mmCIF file of the N, C-alpha and C atoms, coordinates in Angstrom:
data_MODEL
# 
_entry.id   MODEL 
# 
loop_
_atom_site.group_PDB 
_atom_site.id 
_atom_site.type_symbol 
_atom_site.label_atom_id 
_atom_site.label_alt_id 
_atom_site.label_comp_id 
_atom_site.label_asym_id 
_atom_site.label_entity_id 
_atom_site.label_seq_id 
_atom_site.pdbx_PDB_ins_code 
_atom_site.Cartn_x 
_atom_site.Cartn_y 
_atom_site.Cartn_z 
_atom_site.occupancy 
_atom_site.B_iso_or_equiv 
_atom_site.pdbx_formal_charge 
_atom_site.auth_seq_id 
_atom_site.auth_comp_id 
_atom_site.auth_asym_id 
_atom_site.auth_atom_id 
_atom_site.pdbx_PDB_model_num 
ATOM 1   N N  . MET A 1 1  ? -1.517 -17.780 -13.159 1.00 0.00 ? 1  MET A N  1 
ATOM 2   C CA . MET A 1 1  ? -0.700 -17.000 -12.326 1.00 0.00 ? 1  MET A CA 1 
ATOM 3   C C  . MET A 1 1  ? -1.085 -17.108 -11.025 1.00 0.00 ? 1  MET A C  1 
ATOM 4   N N  . LEU A 1 2  ? -2.705 -16.646 -10.738 1.00 0.00 ? 2  LEU A N  1 
ATOM 5   C CA . LEU A 1 2  ? -3.131 -16.439 -9.515  1.00 0.00 ? 2  LEU A CA 1 
ATOM 6   C C  . LEU A 1 2  ? -3.145 -17.570 -8.952  1.00 0.00 ? 2  LEU A C  1 
ATOM 7   N N  . GLY A 1 3  ? -3.635 -18.726 -9.801  1.00 0.00 ? 3  GLY A N  1 
ATOM 8   C CA . GLY A 1 3  ? -3.735 -20.297 -9.268  1.00 0.00 ? 3  GLY A CA 1 
ATOM 9   C C  . GLY A 1 3  ? -2.564 -20.942 -8.561  1.00 0.00 ? 3  GLY A C  1 
ATOM 10  N N  . PHE A 1 4  ? -1.188 -20.384 -8.930  1.00 0.00 ? 4  PHE A N  1 
ATOM 11  C CA . PHE A 1 4  ? 0.280  -20.797 -8.412  1.00 0.00 ? 4  PHE A CA 1 
ATOM 12  C C  . PHE A 1 4  ? 0.095  -20.046 -7.073  1.00 0.00 ? 4  PHE A C  1 
ATOM 13  N N  . VAL A 1 5  ? -0.408 -19.132 -6.408  1.00 0.00 ? 5  VAL A N  1 
ATOM 14  C CA . VAL A 1 5  ? -0.191 -18.738 -5.395  1.00 0.00 ? 5  VAL A CA 1 
ATOM 15  C C  . VAL A 1 5  ? -1.169 -19.479 -4.324  1.00 0.00 ? 5  VAL A C  1 
ATOM 16  N N  . PRO A 1 6  ? -0.447 -19.648 -3.046  1.00 0.00 ? 6  PRO A N  1 
ATOM 17  C CA . PRO A 1 6  ? -1.246 -20.294 -2.109  1.00 0.00 ? 6  PRO A CA 1 
ATOM 18  C C  . PRO A 1 6  ? -2.196 -19.367 -1.490  1.00 0.00 ? 6  PRO A C  1 
ATOM 19  N N  . GLN A 1 7  ? -3.475 -19.887 -1.064  1.00 0.00 ? 7  GLN A N  1 
ATOM 20  C CA . GLN A 1 7  ? -4.463 -18.974 -0.757  1.00 0.00 ? 7  GLN A CA 1 
ATOM 21  C C  . GLN A 1 7  ? -3.959 -18.188 0.719   1.00 0.00 ? 7  GLN A C  1 
ATOM 22  N N  . PRO A 1 8  ? -3.336 -18.819 1.805   1.00 0.00 ? 8  PRO A N  1 
ATOM 23  C CA . PRO A 1 8  ? -2.826 -18.003 2.839   1.00 0.00 ? 8  PRO A CA 1 
ATOM 24  C C  . PRO A 1 8  ? -2.155 -16.997 2.590   1.00 0.00 ? 8  PRO A C  1 
ATOM 25  N N  . ASN A 1 9  ? -1.040 -16.811 1.383   1.00 0.00 ? 9  ASN A N  1 
ATOM 26  C CA . ASN A 1 9  ? -0.290 -16.021 1.074   1.00 0.00 ? 9  ASN A CA 1 
ATOM 27  C C  . ASN A 1 9  ? -0.906 -14.859 0.550   1.00 0.00 ? 9  ASN A C  1 
ATOM 28  N N  . LEU A 1 10 ? -2.111 -15.187 -0.427  1.00 0.00 ? 10 LEU A N  1 
ATOM 29  C CA . LEU A 1 10 ? -2.737 -14.258 -0.794  1.00 0.00 ? 10 LEU A CA 1 
ATOM 30  C C  . LEU A 1 10 ? -3.668 -13.157 -0.031  1.00 0.00 ? 10 LEU A C  1 
ATOM 31  N N  . GLN A 1 11 ? -3.907 -14.212 1.217   1.00 0.00 ? 11 GLN A N  1 
ATOM 32  C CA . GLN A 1 11 ? -4.655 -13.639 2.147   1.00 0.00 ? 11 GLN A CA 1 
ATOM 33  C C  . GLN A 1 11 ? -3.957 -12.450 2.978   1.00 0.00 ? 11 GLN A C  1 
ATOM 34  N N  . PHE A 1 12 ? -2.393 -12.982 3.223   1.00 0.00 ? 12 PHE A N  1 
ATOM 35  C CA . PHE A 1 12 ? -1.724 -12.271 3.829   1.00 0.00 ? 12 PHE A CA 1 
ATOM 36  C C  . PHE A 1 12 ? -1.232 -11.135 3.142   1.00 0.00 ? 12 PHE A C  1 
ATOM 37  N N  . PHE A 1 13 ? -1.024 -11.138 2.001   1.00 0.00 ? 13 PHE A N  1 
ATOM 38  C CA . PHE A 1 13 ? -0.738 -10.029 1.040   1.00 0.00 ? 13 PHE A CA 1 
ATOM 39  C C  . PHE A 1 13 ? -1.692 -8.920  0.919   1.00 0.00 ? 13 PHE A C  1 
ATOM 40  N N  . LEU A 1 14 ? -3.063 -9.452  1.045   1.00 0.00 ? 14 LEU A N  1 
ATOM 41  C CA . LEU A 1 14 ? -4.060 -8.378  0.594   1.00 0.00 ? 14 LEU A CA 1 
ATOM 42  C C  . LEU A 1 14 ? -4.038 -7.746  2.205   1.00 0.00 ? 14 LEU A C  1 
ATOM 43  N N  . GLN A 1 15 ? -4.027 -8.282  3.365   1.00 0.00 ? 15 GLN A N  1 
ATOM 44  C CA . GLN A 1 15 ? -4.040 -7.831  4.648   1.00 0.00 ? 15 GLN A CA 1 
ATOM 45  C C  . GLN A 1 15 ? -3.023 -6.755  4.751   1.00 0.00 ? 15 GLN A C  1 
ATOM 46  N N  . GLN A 1 16 ? -1.705 -6.986  4.102   1.00 0.00 ? 16 GLN A N  1 
ATOM 47  C CA . GLN A 1 16 ? -0.353 -6.138  4.374   1.00 0.00 ? 16 GLN A CA 1 
ATOM 48  C C  . GLN A 1 16 ? -0.775 -4.977  3.517   1.00 0.00 ? 16 GLN A C  1 
ATOM 49  N N  . PHE A 1 17 ? -1.601 -5.241  2.356   1.00 0.00 ? 17 PHE A N  1 
ATOM 50  C CA . PHE A 1 17 ? -1.520 -4.115  1.254   1.00 0.00 ? 17 PHE A CA 1 
ATOM 51  C C  . PHE A 1 17 ? -2.635 -3.106  1.839   1.00 0.00 ? 17 PHE A C  1 
ATOM 52  N N  . SER A 1 18 ? -3.652 -3.725  2.566   1.00 0.00 ? 18 SER A N  1 
ATOM 53  C CA . SER A 1 18 ? -4.641 -2.732  3.060   1.00 0.00 ? 18 SER A CA 1 
ATOM 54  C C  . SER A 1 18 ? -4.168 -1.831  4.401   1.00 0.00 ? 18 SER A C  1 
ATOM 55  N N  . LEU A 1 19 ? -3.196 -2.305  4.695   1.00 0.00 ? 19 LEU A N  1 
ATOM 56  C CA . LEU A 1 19 ? -2.228 -1.928  6.270   1.00 0.00 ? 19 LEU A CA 1 
ATOM 57  C C  . LEU A 1 19 ? -1.387 -0.649  5.479   1.00 0.00 ? 19 LEU A C  1 
ATOM 58  N N  . VAL A 1 20 ? -0.838 -1.054  4.267   1.00 0.00 ? 20 VAL A N  1 
ATOM 59  C CA . VAL A 1 20 ? 0.239  -0.174  3.840   1.00 0.00 ? 20 VAL A CA 1 
ATOM 60  C C  . VAL A 1 20 ? -0.320 1.218   2.955   1.00 0.00 ? 20 VAL A C  1 
ATOM 61  N N  . THR A 1 21 ? -1.277 0.692   2.247   1.00 0.00 ? 21 THR A N  1 
ATOM 62  C CA . THR A 1 21 ? -2.052 1.739   1.383   1.00 0.00 ? 21 THR A CA 1 
ATOM 63  C C  . THR A 1 21 ? -2.286 2.841   2.159   1.00 0.00 ? 21 THR A C  1 
ATOM 64  N N  . PRO A 1 22 ? -2.861 3.076   3.246   1.00 0.00 ? 22 PRO A N  1 
ATOM 65  C CA . PRO A 1 22 ? -3.256 4.541   3.877   1.00 0.00 ? 22 PRO A CA 1 
ATOM 66  C C  . PRO A 1 22 ? -1.991 5.063   4.320   1.00 0.00 ? 22 PRO A C  1 
ATOM 67  N N  . LEU A 1 23 ? -0.939 4.469   4.725   1.00 0.00 ? 23 LEU A N  1 
ATOM 68  C CA . LEU A 1 23 ? 0.280  5.031   4.878   1.00 0.00 ? 23 LEU A CA 1 
ATOM 69  C C  . LEU A 1 23 ? 1.166  5.706   3.529   1.00 0.00 ? 23 LEU A C  1 
ATOM 70  N N  . LEU A 1 24 ? 0.955  4.709   2.511   1.00 0.00 ? 24 LEU A N  1 
ATOM 71  C CA . LEU A 1 24 ? 1.580  5.332   1.315   1.00 0.00 ? 24 LEU A CA 1 
ATOM 72  C C  . LEU A 1 24 ? 0.970  6.683   0.886   1.00 0.00 ? 24 LEU A C  1 
ATOM 73  N N  . ALA A 1 25 ? -0.476 6.443   0.841   1.00 0.00 ? 25 ALA A N  1 
ATOM 74  C CA . ALA A 1 25 ? -1.197 7.712   0.509   1.00 0.00 ? 25 ALA A CA 1 
ATOM 75  C C  . ALA A 1 25 ? -0.922 8.941   1.449   1.00 0.00 ? 25 ALA A C  1 
ATOM 76  N N  . LEU A 1 26 ? -0.764 8.729   2.768   1.00 0.00 ? 26 LEU A N  1 
ATOM 77  C CA . LEU A 1 26 ? -0.313 9.682   3.657   1.00 0.00 ? 26 LEU A CA 1 
ATOM 78  C C  . LEU A 1 26 ? 1.077  10.522  3.323   1.00 0.00 ? 26 LEU A C  1 
ATOM 79  N N  . ASP A 1 27 ? 2.086  9.353   3.092   1.00 0.00 ? 27 ASP A N  1 
ATOM 80  C CA . ASP A 1 27 ? 3.099  9.840   2.647   1.00 0.00 ? 27 ASP A CA 1 
ATOM 81  C C  . ASP A 1 27 ? 3.397  10.782  1.620   1.00 0.00 ? 27 ASP A C  1 
ATOM 82  N N  . VAL A 1 28 ? 2.500  9.845   0.372   1.00 0.00 ? 28 VAL A N  1 
ATOM 83  C CA . VAL A 1 28 ? 2.514  10.992  -0.863  1.00 0.00 ? 28 VAL A CA 1 
ATOM 84  C C  . VAL A 1 28 ? 1.863  12.350  -0.628  1.00 0.00 ? 28 VAL A C  1 
ATOM 85  N N  . ARG A 1 29 ? 0.842  12.232  -0.031  1.00 0.00 ? 29 ARG A N  1 
ATOM 86  C CA . ARG A 1 29 ? 0.275  13.562  -0.015  1.00 0.00 ? 29 ARG A CA 1 
ATOM 87  C C  . ARG A 1 29 ? 1.014  14.540  1.091   1.00 0.00 ? 29 ARG A C  1 
ATOM 88  N N  . THR A 1 30 ? 1.723  14.234  1.997   1.00 0.00 ? 30 THR A N  1 
ATOM 89  C CA . THR A 1 30 ? 2.846  14.964  2.587   1.00 0.00 ? 30 THR A CA 1 
ATOM 90  C C  . THR A 1 30 ? 3.737  15.585  2.006   1.00 0.00 ? 30 THR A C  1 
ATOM 91  N N  . ARG A 1 31 ? 4.431  14.554  1.416   1.00 0.00 ? 31 ARG A N  1 
ATOM 92  C CA . ARG A 1 31 ? 5.282  15.008  0.190   1.00 0.00 ? 31 ARG A CA 1 
ATOM 93  C C  . ARG A 1 31 ? 4.827  16.214  -0.963  1.00 0.00 ? 31 ARG A C  1 
ATOM 94  N N  . TYR A 1 32 ? 3.725  15.991  -1.358  1.00 0.00 ? 32 TYR A N  1 
ATOM 95  C CA . TYR A 1 32 ? 3.015  16.757  -2.353  1.00 0.00 ? 32 TYR A CA 1 
ATOM 96  C C  . TYR A 1 32 ? 3.078  18.265  -1.790  1.00 0.00 ? 32 TYR A C  1 
ATOM 97  N N  . GLU A 1 33 ? 2.351  18.147  -0.651  1.00 0.00 ? 33 GLU A N  1 
ATOM 98  C CA . GLU A 1 33 ? 2.079  19.387  0.365   1.00 0.00 ? 33 GLU A CA 1 
ATOM 99  C C  . GLU A 1 33 ? 3.170  20.149  0.567   1.00 0.00 ? 33 GLU A C  1 
ATOM 100 N N  . LYS A 1 34 ? 4.451  19.324  0.923   1.00 0.00 ? 34 LYS A N  1 
ATOM 101 C CA . LYS A 1 34 ? 5.566  19.911  1.260   1.00 0.00 ? 34 LYS A CA 1 
ATOM 102 C C  . LYS A 1 34 ? 6.226  20.589  -0.097  1.00 0.00 ? 34 LYS A C  1 
ATOM 103 N N  . SER A 1 35 ? 5.994  20.133  -1.150  1.00 0.00 ? 35 SER A N  1 
ATOM 104 C CA . SER A 1 35 ? 6.710  20.548  -2.246  1.00 0.00 ? 35 SER A CA 1 
ATOM 105 C C  . SER A 1 35 ? 5.760  21.760  -2.815  1.00 0.00 ? 35 SER A C  1 
ATOM 106 N N  . ASN A 1 36 ? 4.177  21.883  -2.363  1.00 0.00 ? 36 ASN A N  1 
ATOM 107 C CA . ASN A 1 36 ? 3.588  22.591  -2.623  1.00 0.00 ? 36 ASN A CA 1 
ATOM 108 C C  . ASN A 1 36 ? 4.249  24.234  -1.790  1.00 0.00 ? 36 ASN A C  1 
ATOM 109 N N  . TYR A 1 37 ? 4.493  24.039  -0.698  1.00 0.00 ? 37 TYR A N  1 
ATOM 110 C CA . TYR A 1 37 ? 4.698  25.155  0.338   1.00 0.00 ? 37 TYR A CA 1 
ATOM 111 C C  . TYR A 1 37 ? 6.167  25.709  -0.286  1.00 0.00 ? 37 TYR A C  1 
ATOM 112 N N  . ASP A 1 38 ? 7.076  24.913  -0.674  1.00 0.00 ? 38 ASP A N  1 
ATOM 113 C CA . ASP A 1 38 ? 8.049  25.304  -1.298  1.00 0.00 ? 38 ASP A CA 1 
ATOM 114 C C  . ASP A 1 38 ? 8.248  26.302  -2.556  1.00 0.00 ? 38 ASP A C  1 
# 
């Protein structure tokens, strides 16, 4: 499966993933804290 994915696409995916992950973590944390306050 992994060999089927072209290398540039994998590189791009990893780049996007490393950019999006902190945002997702921040979003989850914000929601969690909001639900805690309510």
